[in-house]
Every structure is written in structure tokens, then in C-alpha cells.
PyMOL Python script that loads the backbone (N, CA, C, O; Angstrom):
from pymol import cmd

cmd.read_pdbstr("""\
ATOM      1  N   MET A   1      87.239 102.883  86.606  1.00  0.00           N
ATOM      2  CA  MET A   1      87.610 104.176  87.239  1.00  0.00           C
ATOM      3  C   MET A   1      87.771 103.900  88.760  1.00  0.00           C
ATOM      4  O   MET A   1      86.936 103.206  89.339  1.00  0.00           O
ATOM      5  N   TYR A   2      88.771 104.404  89.373  1.00  0.00           N
ATOM      6  CA  TYR A   2      88.967 104.390  90.800  1.00  0.00           C
ATOM      7  C   TYR A   2      89.878 105.483  91.329  1.00  0.00           C
ATOM      8  O   TYR A   2      90.571 106.126  90.541  1.00  0.00           O
ATOM      9  N   VAL A   3      89.902 105.705  92.561  1.00  0.00           N
ATOM     10  CA  VAL A   3      90.759 106.739  93.153  1.00  0.00           C
ATOM     11  C   VAL A   3      92.186 106.109  93.540  1.00  0.00           C
ATOM     12  O   VAL A   3      92.238 105.170  94.334  1.00  0.00           O
ATOM     13  N   PRO A   4      93.184 106.578  93.036  1.00  0.00           N
ATOM     14  CA  PRO A   4      94.524 106.009  93.379  1.00  0.00           C
ATOM     15  C   PRO A   4      94.829 106.046  94.793  1.00  0.00           C
ATOM     16  O   PRO A   4      94.340 106.936  95.488  1.00  0.00           O
ATOM     17  N   ASP A   5      95.641 105.105  95.316  1.00  0.00           N
ATOM     18  CA  ASP A   5      95.883 104.971  96.780  1.00  0.00           C
ATOM     19  C   ASP A   5      96.796 106.088  97.252  1.00  0.00           C
ATOM     20  O   ASP A   5      96.697 106.499  98.408  1.00  0.00           O
ATOM     21  N   ASP A   6      97.612 106.557  96.468  1.00  0.00           N
ATOM     22  CA  ASP A   6      98.582 107.578  96.944  1.00  0.00           C
ATOM     23  C   ASP A   6      98.656 108.834  95.995  1.00  0.00           C
ATOM     24  O   ASP A   6      99.657 109.091  95.327  1.00  0.00           O
ATOM     25  N   PRO A   7      97.462 109.620  95.995  1.00  0.00           N
ATOM     26  CA  PRO A   7      97.486 110.807  95.109  1.00  0.00           C
ATOM     27  C   PRO A   7      98.414 111.940  95.681  1.00  0.00           C
ATOM     28  O   PRO A   7      98.543 112.142  96.889  1.00  0.00           O
ATOM     29  N   PRO A   8      99.076 112.690  94.655  1.00  0.00           N
ATOM     30  CA  PRO A   8      99.826 113.827  95.143  1.00  0.00           C
ATOM     31  C   PRO A   8      99.152 114.930  95.808  1.00  0.00           C
ATOM     32  O   PRO A   8      97.932 115.035  95.680  1.00  0.00           O
ATOM     33  N   ALA A   9      99.859 115.822  96.553  1.00  0.00           N
ATOM     34  CA  ALA A   9      99.162 116.890  97.179  1.00  0.00           C
ATOM     35  C   ALA A   9      98.680 117.946  96.241  1.00  0.00           C
ATOM     36  O   ALA A   9      97.691 118.622  96.522  1.00  0.00           O
ATOM     37  N   GLU A  10      99.403 118.116  95.052  1.00  0.00           N
ATOM     38  CA  GLU A  10      99.029 119.123  94.061  1.00  0.00           C
ATOM     39  C   GLU A  10      98.954 118.300  92.649  1.00  0.00           C
ATOM     40  O   GLU A  10      99.514 117.215  92.489  1.00  0.00           O
ATOM     41  N   CYS A  11      98.282 118.882  91.776  1.00  0.00           N
ATOM     42  CA  CYS A  11      98.083 118.334  90.443  1.00  0.00           C
ATOM     43  C   CYS A  11      99.440 118.361  89.771  1.00  0.00           C
ATOM     44  O   CYS A  11     100.083 119.410  89.728  1.00  0.00           O
ATOM     45  N   PRO A  12      99.917 117.168  89.215  1.00  0.00           N
ATOM     46  CA  PRO A  12     101.259 117.012  88.612  1.00  0.00           C
ATOM     47  C   PRO A  12     101.208 117.613  87.190  1.00  0.00           C
ATOM     48  O   PRO A  12     102.266 117.801  86.589  1.00  0.00           O
ATOM     49  N   ALA A  13     100.034 117.919  86.634  1.00  0.00           N
ATOM     50  CA  ALA A  13     100.101 118.456  85.297  1.00  0.00           C
ATOM     51  C   ALA A  13     100.197 120.005  85.476  1.00  0.00           C
ATOM     52  O   ALA A  13     100.964 120.564  84.691  1.00  0.00           O
ATOM     53  N   CYS A  14      99.561 120.765  86.355  1.00  0.00           N
ATOM     54  CA  CYS A  14      99.628 122.141  86.293  1.00  0.00           C
ATOM     55  C   CYS A  14     100.073 122.723  87.668  1.00  0.00           C
ATOM     56  O   CYS A  14     100.329 123.922  87.776  1.00  0.00           O
ATOM     57  N   GLY A  15     100.161 121.859  88.719  1.00  0.00           N
ATOM     58  CA  GLY A  15     100.700 122.329  89.956  1.00  0.00           C
ATOM     59  C   GLY A  15      99.777 123.062  90.924  1.00  0.00           C
ATOM     60  O   GLY A  15     100.169 123.523  91.996  1.00  0.00           O
ATOM     61  N   ASP A  16      98.473 123.142  90.455  1.00  0.00           N
ATOM     62  CA  ASP A  16      97.366 123.837  91.275  1.00  0.00           C
ATOM     63  C   ASP A  16      96.757 122.744  92.250  1.00  0.00           C
ATOM     64  O   ASP A  16      96.954 121.542  92.072  1.00  0.00           O
ATOM     65  N   PRO A  17      95.994 123.261  93.304  1.00  0.00           N
ATOM     66  CA  PRO A  17      95.261 122.362  94.125  1.00  0.00           C
ATOM     67  C   PRO A  17      94.154 121.760  93.156  1.00  0.00           C
ATOM     68  O   PRO A  17      93.890 122.193  92.034  1.00  0.00           O
ATOM     69  N   TYR A  18      93.558 120.684  93.795  1.00  0.00           N
ATOM     70  CA  TYR A  18      92.468 120.063  92.990  1.00  0.00           C
ATOM     71  C   TYR A  18      91.640 119.340  94.185  1.00  0.00           C
ATOM     72  O   TYR A  18      92.064 119.038  95.301  1.00  0.00           O
ATOM     73  N   GLU A  19      90.347 119.147  93.649  1.00  0.00           N
ATOM     74  CA  GLU A  19      89.405 118.545  94.703  1.00  0.00           C
ATOM     75  C   GLU A  19      89.383 117.060  94.550  1.00  0.00           C
ATOM     76  O   GLU A  19      89.121 116.445  95.583  1.00  0.00           O
ATOM     77  N   SER A  20      89.594 116.388  93.514  1.00  0.00           N
ATOM     78  CA  SER A  20      89.669 114.982  93.471  1.00  0.00           C
ATOM     79  C   SER A  20      90.365 114.438  92.292  1.00  0.00           C
ATOM     80  O   SER A  20      90.645 115.157  91.333  1.00  0.00           O
ATOM     81  N   VAL A  21      90.642 113.217  92.341  1.00  0.00           N
ATOM     82  CA  VAL A  21      91.479 112.535  91.248  1.00  0.00           C
ATOM     83  C   VAL A  21      90.904 111.138  91.093  1.00  0.00           C
ATOM     84  O   VAL A  21      90.599 110.461  92.075  1.00  0.00           O
ATOM     85  N   SER A  22      90.745 110.672  89.702  1.00  0.00           N
ATOM     86  CA  SER A  22      90.349 109.469  89.350  1.00  0.00           C
ATOM     87  C   SER A  22      91.231 108.851  88.360  1.00  0.00           C
ATOM     88  O   SER A  22      91.714 109.560  87.477  1.00  0.00           O
ATOM     89  N   ARG A  23      91.516 107.475  88.425  1.00  0.00           N
ATOM     90  CA  ARG A  23      92.388 106.822  87.472  1.00  0.00           C
ATOM     91  C   ARG A  23      91.539 105.969  86.596  1.00  0.00           C
ATOM     92  O   ARG A  23      90.690 105.220  87.080  1.00  0.00           O
ATOM     93  N   HIS A  24      91.745 106.064  85.363  1.00  0.00           N
ATOM     94  CA  HIS A  24      91.031 105.303  84.314  1.00  0.00           C
ATOM     95  C   HIS A  24      91.988 104.536  83.467  1.00  0.00           C
ATOM     96  O   HIS A  24      93.048 104.989  83.035  1.00  0.00           O
ATOM     97  N   THR A  25      91.469 103.197  83.244  1.00  0.00           N
ATOM     98  CA  THR A  25      92.289 102.337  82.567  1.00  0.00           C
ATOM     99  C   THR A  25      91.743 101.971  81.173  1.00  0.00           C
ATOM    100  O   THR A  25      92.384 101.310  80.356  1.00  0.00           O
ATOM    101  N   GLY A  26      90.507 102.458  80.973  1.00  0.00           N
ATOM    102  CA  GLY A  26      89.920 102.305  79.621  1.00  0.00           C
ATOM    103  C   GLY A  26      89.458 103.714  79.200  1.00  0.00           C
ATOM    104  O   GLY A  26      89.792 104.751  79.773  1.00  0.00           O
ATOM    105  N   GLY A  27      88.634 103.620  78.105  1.00  0.00           N
ATOM    106  CA  GLY A  27      88.183 104.972  77.606  1.00  0.00           C
ATOM    107  C   GLY A  27      87.138 105.706  78.485  1.00  0.00           C
ATOM    108  O   GLY A  27      86.400 105.155  79.302  1.00  0.00           O
ATOM    109  N   PHE A  28      87.184 107.069  78.190  1.00  0.00           N
ATOM    110  CA  PHE A  28      86.235 107.815  78.957  1.00  0.00           C
ATOM    111  C   PHE A  28      85.993 109.229  78.124  1.00  0.00           C
ATOM    112  O   PHE A  28      86.710 109.563  77.180  1.00  0.00           O
ATOM    113  N   VAL A  29      85.000 109.920  78.560  1.00  0.00           N
ATOM    114  CA  VAL A  29      84.636 111.151  78.031  1.00  0.00           C
ATOM    115  C   VAL A  29      84.673 112.220  79.039  1.00  0.00           C
ATOM    116  O   VAL A  29      84.243 111.987  80.169  1.00  0.00           O
ATOM    117  N   ALA A  30      85.156 113.387  78.725  1.00  0.00           N
ATOM    118  CA  ALA A  30      85.292 114.641  79.672  1.00  0.00           C
ATOM    119  C   ALA A  30      84.617 115.716  78.971  1.00  0.00           C
ATOM    120  O   ALA A  30      85.016 116.167  77.897  1.00  0.00           O
ATOM    121  N   ASN A  31      83.574 116.128  79.601  1.00  0.00           N
ATOM    122  CA  ASN A  31      82.643 117.424  78.970  1.00  0.00           C
ATOM    123  C   ASN A  31      82.382 118.291  80.156  1.00  0.00           C
ATOM    124  O   ASN A  31      81.602 117.979  81.056  1.00  0.00           O
ATOM    125  N   LEU A  32      83.100 119.435  80.110  1.00  0.00           N
ATOM    126  CA  LEU A  32      82.851 120.501  81.211  1.00  0.00           C
ATOM    127  C   LEU A  32      82.233 121.696  80.790  1.00  0.00           C
ATOM    128  O   LEU A  32      82.304 122.723  81.464  1.00  0.00           O
ATOM    129  N   LEU A  33      81.580 121.619  79.624  1.00  0.00           N
ATOM    130  CA  LEU A  33      80.809 122.940  79.230  1.00  0.00           C
ATOM    131  C   LEU A  33      79.830 123.286  80.095  1.00  0.00           C
ATOM    132  O   LEU A  33      79.701 124.491  80.311  1.00  0.00           O
ATOM    133  N   ASP A  34      79.068 122.485  80.674  1.00  0.00           N
ATOM    134  CA  ASP A  34      77.897 122.849  81.505  1.00  0.00           C
ATOM    135  C   ASP A  34      77.975 122.169  82.853  1.00  0.00           C
ATOM    136  O   ASP A  34      76.975 121.753  83.437  1.00  0.00           O
ATOM    137  N   ASN A  35      79.266 122.070  83.346  1.00  0.00           N
ATOM    138  CA  ASN A  35      79.512 121.372  84.629  1.00  0.00           C
ATOM    139  C   ASN A  35      79.574 122.557  85.769  1.00  0.00           C
ATOM    140  O   ASN A  35      80.463 123.408  85.720  1.00  0.00           O
ATOM    141  N   GLU A  36      78.684 122.555  86.683  1.00  0.00           N
ATOM    142  CA  GLU A  36      78.772 123.670  87.728  1.00  0.00           C
ATOM    143  C   GLU A  36      79.685 123.306  88.748  1.00  0.00           C
ATOM    144  O   GLU A  36      80.076 124.248  89.438  1.00  0.00           O
ATOM    145  N   ARG A  37      80.172 122.063  89.050  1.00  0.00           N
ATOM    146  CA  ARG A  37      81.043 121.748  90.046  1.00  0.00           C
ATOM    147  C   ARG A  37      82.560 121.887  89.547  1.00  0.00           C
ATOM    148  O   ARG A  37      83.349 122.489  90.276  1.00  0.00           O
ATOM    149  N   TYR A  38      82.977 121.372  88.379  1.00  0.00           N
ATOM    150  CA  TYR A  38      84.403 121.493  87.944  1.00  0.00           C
ATOM    151  C   TYR A  38      84.515 122.375  86.689  1.00  0.00           C
ATOM    152  O   TYR A  38      83.721 122.363  85.749  1.00  0.00           O
ATOM    153  N   ARG A  39      85.579 123.117  86.804  1.00  0.00           N
ATOM    154  CA  ARG A  39      85.852 123.905  85.658  1.00  0.00           C
ATOM    155  C   ARG A  39      86.952 123.404  84.757  1.00  0.00           C
ATOM    156  O   ARG A  39      87.008 123.749  83.577  1.00  0.00           O
ATOM    157  N   ARG A  40      87.888 122.534  85.352  1.00  0.00           N
ATOM    158  CA  ARG A  40      88.920 122.105  84.498  1.00  0.00           C
ATOM    159  C   ARG A  40      89.392 120.645  85.069  1.00  0.00           C
ATOM    160  O   ARG A  40      89.443 120.408  86.276  1.00  0.00           O
ATOM    161  N   VAL A  41      89.718 119.733  84.094  1.00  0.00           N
ATOM    162  CA  VAL A  41      90.187 118.538  84.443  1.00  0.00           C
ATOM    163  C   VAL A  41      91.539 118.412  83.830  1.00  0.00           C
ATOM    164  O   VAL A  41      91.638 118.590  82.616  1.00  0.00           O
ATOM    165  N   CYS A  42      92.623 118.116  84.563  1.00  0.00           N
ATOM    166  CA  CYS A  42      93.968 117.918  83.973  1.00  0.00           C
ATOM    167  C   CYS A  42      94.116 116.408  83.774  1.00  0.00           C
ATOM    168  O   CYS A  42      93.680 115.634  84.626  1.00  0.00           O
ATOM    169  N   PHE A  43      94.695 115.996  82.719  1.00  0.00           N
ATOM    170  CA  PHE A  43      95.076 114.555  82.438  1.00  0.00           C
ATOM    171  C   PHE A  43      96.563 114.292  82.678  1.00  0.00           C
ATOM    172  O   PHE A  43      97.413 115.056  82.221  1.00  0.00           O
ATOM    173  N   TYR A  44      96.862 113.252  83.367  1.00  0.00           N
ATOM    174  CA  TYR A  44      98.296 113.012  83.570  1.00  0.00           C
ATOM    175  C   TYR A  44      98.575 111.490  83.383  1.00  0.00           C
ATOM    176  O   TYR A  44      97.854 110.672  83.956  1.00  0.00           O
ATOM    177  N   PRO A  45      99.578 111.110  82.614  1.00  0.00           N
ATOM    178  CA  PRO A  45      99.781 109.613  82.447  1.00  0.00           C
ATOM    179  C   PRO A  45     100.173 108.851  83.748  1.00  0.00           C
ATOM    180  O   PRO A  45     100.864 109.350  84.636  1.00  0.00           O
ATOM    181  N   ALA A  46      99.681 107.647  83.767  1.00  0.00           N
ATOM    182  CA  ALA A  46      99.845 106.807  85.047  1.00  0.00           C
ATOM    183  C   ALA A  46     100.068 105.365  84.559  1.00  0.00           C
ATOM    184  O   ALA A  46     100.125 105.116  83.354  1.00  0.00           O
ATOM    185  N   THR A  47     100.190 104.445  85.479  1.00  0.00           N
ATOM    186  CA  THR A  47     100.249 103.012  85.217  1.00  0.00           C
ATOM    187  C   THR A  47      99.346 102.351  86.311  1.00  0.00           C
ATOM    188  O   THR A  47      99.203 102.824  87.439  1.00  0.00           O
ATOM    189  N   ASP A  48      98.776 101.249  85.876  1.00  0.00           N
ATOM    190  CA  ASP A  48      97.992 100.449  86.835  1.00  0.00           C
ATOM    191  C   ASP A  48      98.481  99.055  86.800  1.00  0.00           C
ATOM    192  O   ASP A  48      98.105  98.340  85.871  1.00  0.00           O
ATOM    193  N   ASP A  49      99.341  98.545  87.777  1.00  0.00           N
ATOM    194  CA  ASP A  49      99.835  97.191  87.652  1.00  0.00           C
ATOM    195  C   ASP A  49     100.749  97.125  86.227  1.00  0.00           C
ATOM    196  O   ASP A  49     100.781  96.086  85.567  1.00  0.00           O
ATOM    197  N   GLY A  50     101.361  98.131  85.891  1.00  0.00           N
ATOM    198  CA  GLY A  50     102.228  98.067  84.724  1.00  0.00           C
ATOM    199  C   GLY A  50     101.565  98.350  83.450  1.00  0.00           C
ATOM    200  O   GLY A  50     102.214  98.438  82.408  1.00  0.00           O
ATOM    201  N   ASP A  51     100.186  98.508  83.501  1.00  0.00           N
ATOM    202  CA  ASP A  51      99.223  98.816  82.275  1.00  0.00           C
ATOM    203  C   ASP A  51      99.150 100.335  82.164  1.00  0.00           C
ATOM    204  O   ASP A  51      99.201 101.069  83.151  1.00  0.00           O
ATOM    205  N   PRO A  52      99.027 100.765  80.917  1.00  0.00           N
ATOM    206  CA  PRO A  52      98.810 102.278  80.821  1.00  0.00           C
ATOM    207  C   PRO A  52      97.481 102.790  81.386  1.00  0.00           C
ATOM    208  O   PRO A  52      96.454 102.120  81.276  1.00  0.00           O
ATOM    209  N   ALA A  53      97.508 103.899  81.950  1.00  0.00           N
ATOM    210  CA  ALA A  53      96.298 104.579  82.604  1.00  0.00           C
ATOM    211  C   ALA A  53      96.405 105.897  82.506  1.00  0.00           C
ATOM    212  O   ALA A  53      97.464 106.404  82.138  1.00  0.00           O
ATOM    213  N   VAL A  54      95.267 106.670  82.838  1.00  0.00           N
ATOM    214  CA  VAL A  54      95.321 108.272  82.892  1.00  0.00           C
ATOM    215  C   VAL A  54      94.744 108.594  84.225  1.00  0.00           C
ATOM    216  O   VAL A  54      93.740 108.007  84.629  1.00  0.00           O
ATOM    217  N   ASP A  55      95.363 109.528  84.934  1.00  0.00           N
ATOM    218  CA  ASP A  55      94.799 110.045  86.136  1.00  0.00           C
ATOM    219  C   ASP A  55      94.091 111.459  85.666  1.00  0.00           C
ATOM    220  O   ASP A  55      94.662 112.220  84.885  1.00  0.00           O
ATOM    221  N   CYS A  56      93.030 111.683  86.119  1.00  0.00           N
ATOM    222  CA  CYS A  56      92.234 113.006  85.895  1.00  0.00           C
ATOM    223  C   CYS A  56      92.129 113.754  87.177  1.00  0.00           C
ATOM    224  O   CYS A  56      91.570 113.237  88.144  1.00  0.00           O
ATOM    225  N   TYR A  57      92.627 114.911  87.228  1.00  0.00           N
ATOM    226  CA  TYR A  57      92.625 115.834  88.467  1.00  0.00           C
ATOM    227  C   TYR A  57      91.485 116.908  88.180  1.00  0.00           C
ATOM    228  O   TYR A  57      91.535 117.700  87.239  1.00  0.00           O
ATOM    229  N   HIS A  58      90.514 116.840  89.053  1.00  0.00           N
ATOM    230  CA  HIS A  58      89.349 117.613  88.933  1.00  0.00           C
ATOM    231  C   HIS A  58      89.518 118.914  89.699  1.00  0.00           C
ATOM    232  O   HIS A  58      89.664 118.863  90.920  1.00  0.00           O
ATOM    233  N   HIS A  59      89.507 120.129  89.030  1.00  0.00           N
ATOM    234  CA  HIS A  59      89.637 121.375  89.622  1.00  0.00           C
ATOM    235  C   HIS A  59      88.327 122.171  89.684  1.00  0.00           C
ATOM    236  O   HIS A  59      87.679 122.359  88.655  1.00  0.00           O
ATOM    237  N   THR A  60      87.939 122.628  90.841  1.00  0.00           N
ATOM    238  CA  THR A  60      86.663 123.365  90.924  1.00  0.00           C
ATOM    239  C   THR A  60      86.835 124.803  90.230  1.00  0.00           C
ATOM    240  O   THR A  60      87.952 125.198  89.898  1.00  0.00           O
ATOM    241  N   HIS A  61      85.775 125.499  90.044  1.00  0.00           N
ATOM    242  CA  HIS A  61      85.832 126.803  89.427  1.00  0.00           C
ATOM    243  C   HIS A  61      86.736 127.758  90.302  1.00  0.00           C
ATOM    244  O   HIS A  61      87.494 128.548  89.739  1.00  0.00           O
ATOM    245  N   ALA A  62      86.660 127.692  91.588  1.00  0.00           N
ATOM    246  CA  ALA A  62      87.525 128.504  92.405  1.00  0.00           C
ATOM    247  C   ALA A  62      89.064 128.087  92.342  1.00  0.00           C
ATOM    248  O   ALA A  62      89.941 128.950  92.303  1.00  0.00           O
ATOM    249  N   GLN A  63      89.318 126.867  92.334  1.00  0.00           N
ATOM    250  CA  GLN A  63      90.701 126.356  92.068  1.00  0.00           C
ATOM    251  C   GLN A  63      91.239 126.848  90.664  1.00  0.00           C
ATOM    252  O   GLN A  63      92.421 127.148  90.499  1.00  0.00           O
ATOM    253  N   ALA A  64      90.376 126.904  89.760  1.00  0.00           N
ATOM    254  CA  ALA A  64      90.719 127.176  88.312  1.00  0.00           C
ATOM    255  C   ALA A  64      90.762 128.713  88.170  1.00  0.00           C
ATOM    256  O   ALA A  64      91.199 129.215  87.134  1.00  0.00           O
ATOM    257  N   GLY A  65      90.315 129.468  89.199  1.00  0.00           N
ATOM    258  CA  GLY A  65      90.210 130.955  89.066  1.00  0.00           C
ATOM    259  C   GLY A  65      89.149 131.401  88.111  1.00  0.00           C
ATOM    260  O   GLY A  65      89.364 132.366  87.377  1.00  0.00           O
ATOM    261  N   THR A  66      88.044 130.767  88.084  1.00  0.00           N
ATOM    262  CA  THR A  66      87.019 131.200  87.258  1.00  0.00           C
ATOM    263  C   THR A  66      85.658 131.267  87.982  1.00  0.00           C
ATOM    264  O   THR A  66      85.541 130.823  89.125  1.00  0.00           O
ATOM    265  N   ASP A  67      84.681 131.797  87.343  1.00  0.00           N
ATOM    266  CA  ASP A  67      83.370 132.114  87.952  1.00  0.00           C
ATOM    267  C   ASP A  67      82.415 130.847  87.391  1.00  0.00           C
ATOM    268  O   ASP A  67      82.278 130.530  86.210  1.00  0.00           O
ATOM    269  N   ALA A  68      81.851 130.271  88.451  1.00  0.00           N
ATOM    270  CA  ALA A  68      80.975 129.072  88.121  1.00  0.00           C
ATOM    271  C   ALA A  68      79.767 129.559  87.266  1.00  0.00           C
ATOM    272  O   ALA A  68      79.229 128.814  86.446  1.00  0.00           O
ATOM    273  N   ALA A  69      79.384 130.777  87.479  1.00  0.00           N
ATOM    274  CA  ALA A  69      78.129 131.220  86.592  1.00  0.00           C
ATOM    275  C   ALA A  69      78.458 131.528  85.130  1.00  0.00           C
ATOM    276  O   ALA A  69      77.518 131.649  84.344  1.00  0.00           O
ATOM    277  N   ARG A  70      79.680 131.658  84.717  1.00  0.00           N
ATOM    278  CA  ARG A  70      80.049 131.903  83.365  1.00  0.00           C
ATOM    279  C   ARG A  70      79.709 130.814  82.536  1.00  0.00           C
ATOM    280  O   ARG A  70      79.945 129.647  82.850  1.00  0.00           O
ATOM    281  N   ARG A  71      79.090 131.202  81.349  1.00  0.00           N
ATOM    282  CA  ARG A  71      78.685 130.242  80.400  1.00  0.00           C
ATOM    283  C   ARG A  71      79.335 130.591  79.032  1.00  0.00           C
ATOM    284  O   ARG A  71      79.400 131.745  78.606  1.00  0.00           O
ATOM    285  N   TYR A  72      79.788 129.554  78.410  1.00  0.00           N
ATOM    286  CA  TYR A  72      80.566 129.731  77.180  1.00  0.00           C
ATOM    287  C   TYR A  72      79.597 129.770  75.879  1.00  0.00           C
ATOM    288  O   TYR A  72      80.005 130.183  74.793  1.00  0.00           O
ATOM    289  N   ASN A  73      78.481 129.375  76.055  1.00  0.00           N
ATOM    290  CA  ASN A  73      77.540 129.321  74.813  1.00  0.00           C
ATOM    291  C   ASN A  73      76.649 130.615  74.845  1.00  0.00           C
ATOM    292  O   ASN A  73      75.732 130.744  74.034  1.00  0.00           O
ATOM    293  N   ASP A  74      76.898 131.466  75.686  1.00  0.00           N
ATOM    294  CA  ASP A  74      76.179 132.877  75.691  1.00  0.00           C
ATOM    295  C   ASP A  74      76.860 133.757  74.659  1.00  0.00           C
ATOM    296  O   ASP A  74      78.081 133.732  74.508  1.00  0.00           O
ATOM    297  N   ASP A  75      76.063 134.525  73.959  1.00  0.00           N
ATOM    298  CA  ASP A  75      76.653 135.532  73.057  1.00  0.00           C
ATOM    299  C   ASP A  75      76.744 136.888  73.607  1.00  0.00           C
ATOM    300  O   ASP A  75      77.223 137.798  72.929  1.00  0.00           O
TER     301      ASP A  75
END
""", "prot")
cmd.dss("prot")
cmd.show_as("cartoon", "prot")
cmd.util.cbc("prot")
cmd.orient("prot")
């Protein structure tokens, strides 16, 4: 995993602002159920020296328009 050299100004998957981006050339896990910093991660296809990769755009709760205190496992 690393940060691409030339990230776009907005997320190419949804068009919203994002806080950070990471490029992955191998497998990875994304679990945001209990994440207090990020609410959403958009995945966008990329290449790394011609090999397949995935860019992950990390959106904060504010950028995703949600409340950080909201919990999905509450009844």
C-alpha cells in the first residue's frame, strides 16, 4: 500500500471530497463499521507500472454527510 504520486482533487468514484487515498496492489480488508475517522471508502480501478491495482478514497463522516456518533449495531 502507498499513496499515489498524482491523486485527483475529488474522488473519481463518487465526485465528493476525500481526506486521503491509498493504492493497493495486493489483497486488503475494509471494515468501517466501528471506524470513528472514516465513514466511507470508495474503490477505483488503477494500475501500478502496468499491473492491476485499486485506489481507495477515504471519506470522513463529514465528507460523507453522516454523524460520527451513529452506530449501526444499535437497536
